[in-house]
Phi, psi and omega in degrees: 000135180283141173265117179252143179249118181292141178273124180255172179293333178295322178297318180296317180293319179298317180293325181293329183277346179293136181294332181292342179268359180265134176255122180286158179280126180263125180296150181298330180295325178286326179292331182273352181297129181085001180282146178255015178293129179084004178252156183250131181280140172242114184266125183235167178056039178065029178099359180280335183232133176234128177242133179259129180237157183271341184235120183296330183292345180264014182296314180297320178296319180295317178299317181295316179298320180294317178298318178296320180295317180288333180280346181279101185292326179297319180296318181294321180292318182292327177294323182289327182285336180285333185291000000 
């Protein structure tokens, strides 16, 4: 036979007062961190890399910087040695 324990109002009050049951208010700025809302995607490397920028007019500049970064062999070798 199962032993069941009835839940009383005291149990509910005790659980409500525990700090682990309280959810803190998270500011909207923290909820939006990492969000891509309002950003424009720039797709590079045939779809392997996506960079999000805030200004559409800087898309050409972003593409050029990425190409220069990928073309720099010293940078690519130094990144591999750090890993």
